[in-house]
N, C-alpha and C positions, 0 to 999 in steps of 0.2 A: 512575446507577447503568453498570455497565459489566462486560459478561462478557468469559472470553476463550471461543472457540468451537475447541478442538482437531478434533472428528474432523474430518479433512479429505473434502470436495465430492465428488462424482462426475463431478462437471464444473462449469465455470465459463465464465464470459464476462466478463471486464475492460478495460477501457482507461479513458481521462482527459480526461474534458470540457475542455478550455479555454477560461474564462471570455476570450469576443471579441466589441470591438467591432467593428460592421461599418458602414460607408455604403458609400452607392449612390446614384454621382447621377444626377438625373430626367436631364440636359440631353444629359450624354455614357454615360452608363453605365461613368463612371471607378468600379473601388472602392478604397477605405482600410478597412484591419484596422489593428488597436489593443489590443496583448495588457494583458490587466491583473489585476491579482491574483485569486488565491481561481479556480484550477486543480484542477477535482479530480478522485479516483477515482470512478469508478461502478463495478457486476460485480451476477449475476446467482451463485446458487451453491444446485447442489441437490444431494439425496444419494440416493440410493433404494435399498429393497430392502435397507431397515432394521428390523433386528426387535431386540427383547433391549432394550438397557444402550443401544446407542446411540441409538436409536428412544426410551426415556423419557429422555433424557438432552438430546437434539434439544427433543425434546416444550414439555420442562421450562425451554429456553434460551432454545428464543424468546417462549413465556409473558411468561416475565419479564419483558422484553422494551418489553414496553409496547403494541407498533405503534413510531411512531417517536419515544416517549419513549427510552428505554432506547436503548443504545449496547454497539457487541460488537470487537473485537477478531478478525481473525482472517488467518490466512499464507496471503498465496495459493499455491493447490494447486501451481502452472508451481517453485514457488520450490527450485531445484536451484540450485546456484549453482557457476559455471564458473571465477570465480577463487577464488587462492587463500585472500584474506581474511585471512592469515599475521600473528598480534599481534594489538595490541590499541588500534585504533583513536580516535581522542580526536580531540575539532573541534580546531581548530589555531586558537584566536585568537576572540574575544567582534562580533557585531553585526556577522555575515553570513549574505547575504540574497539571490535568487535564485538560480538554476540551478547556482551553481558551491560547493563547499565544501572548504577548502585542511585536510586534516589531517594530523596524526600518531601514532606509539605504534604502527607497521607495520613488520614482520617487512623486512631493508632490500634494497632490488636484488628485488621481487618483479614480475616481466616485465608477467605477468599478478594483478597485485593483487586486483581486478575485470577480467569482465566485461561490455563493454555487454549489457544486458538482464538482468542481473543487481539484485537485490533490497535494496537496505538501510534501515533506520529512523534518522530523524534527528528527535532530540524527539516522538515520538510520531505521525510523519507518513511515513505508506510513500514508497518514493522509486526509480525505477526507472533503472539506468545506460544514459544517451544513447550515451557514446563508453567505450571502452576505458580503465583506469588503473592505475600503476605503482606503485611507491613506487623511492624515490632513494636513496643509501646512511646518510642519518640516519632511516630511516624518515617519510620525508614521504608524500602523495598528495593530487593534488587530484580529486576527481570533478567529473565533469557528469551533469546527474540530471533530470529531469521527475516531475513535478510542480516547483514553484521550494519557498521555503522560506519558511515563512506568519508564523512566528515561531520569530526566531532563539533558536539555540541558543546554551545557555552554554559558556565556551569550555572544554575539558575530560571536555565531555558526549560519552559513550561513542557511537560510530556502530556499530548492533549490524545483523549481520550477518548470525548465528546465527536464521532464525525472527522474520526483522521479518515488522510483523503489520500489517494496515491497522486501524484505527482509524472504525468507520461503524454509522448506522446504518439503518434499513428505512424502503425510502418505501414511502408509502401506510398501507395497513392489516395487524395482528397478521396472518402468516403463520397459514396451513393448513394440516393435510397429509391428503396421500391416503391411503387405506388399501384392501390388496387381501388377500383369504385366503390363507395362516395369517396373520392380523393382519402383513399386512408394508406397512412404510411407507414413503412420501416425499414429501421434504421441495422447496421450491423459495420460495428469495426473493429479491427484488431491494435492494439498498442503495446507499447513498451516502454519501460521504467525509463524515467530524464535520472542517468550516473552521471 
């Protein structure tokens, strides 16, 4: 079961945990690093001073997850794109992997189609642009992002730029909520992207 949490958190800590193999020589302390597939988002979200419908909705949603069994989708609270993202972007070509995606279907000649730091969603995977992107005279654009694609998106699948979401599961036990008078709730969760 996957649910959408649409109540915006009041605070968050978000980052990408790279999957990196390291080796340090015992002879000369020389270090080697190797990037492996499987880098993923991790985050903590906090909702404070919630009452009424918001409090009841969050209690119900967190309880329904059954700890780390269920998954949820949430949009990063800082998701405010600076890019235009004009048009209806589509994946241009099958079997794309890595941290670069070729797309088409955008409005032509958009100098700031996507700005570094903007979020997009591809194939149910949240990505953050690492470089700004523009569209050419045919509406084509190439995006550079992190983390790398884990499952190649189908040709002509959508590039979601409006409310892109992270699919995650809770780390550890089911969350608890704090109560204070007069029935004010506070919630905090830690989560990791589903990979």
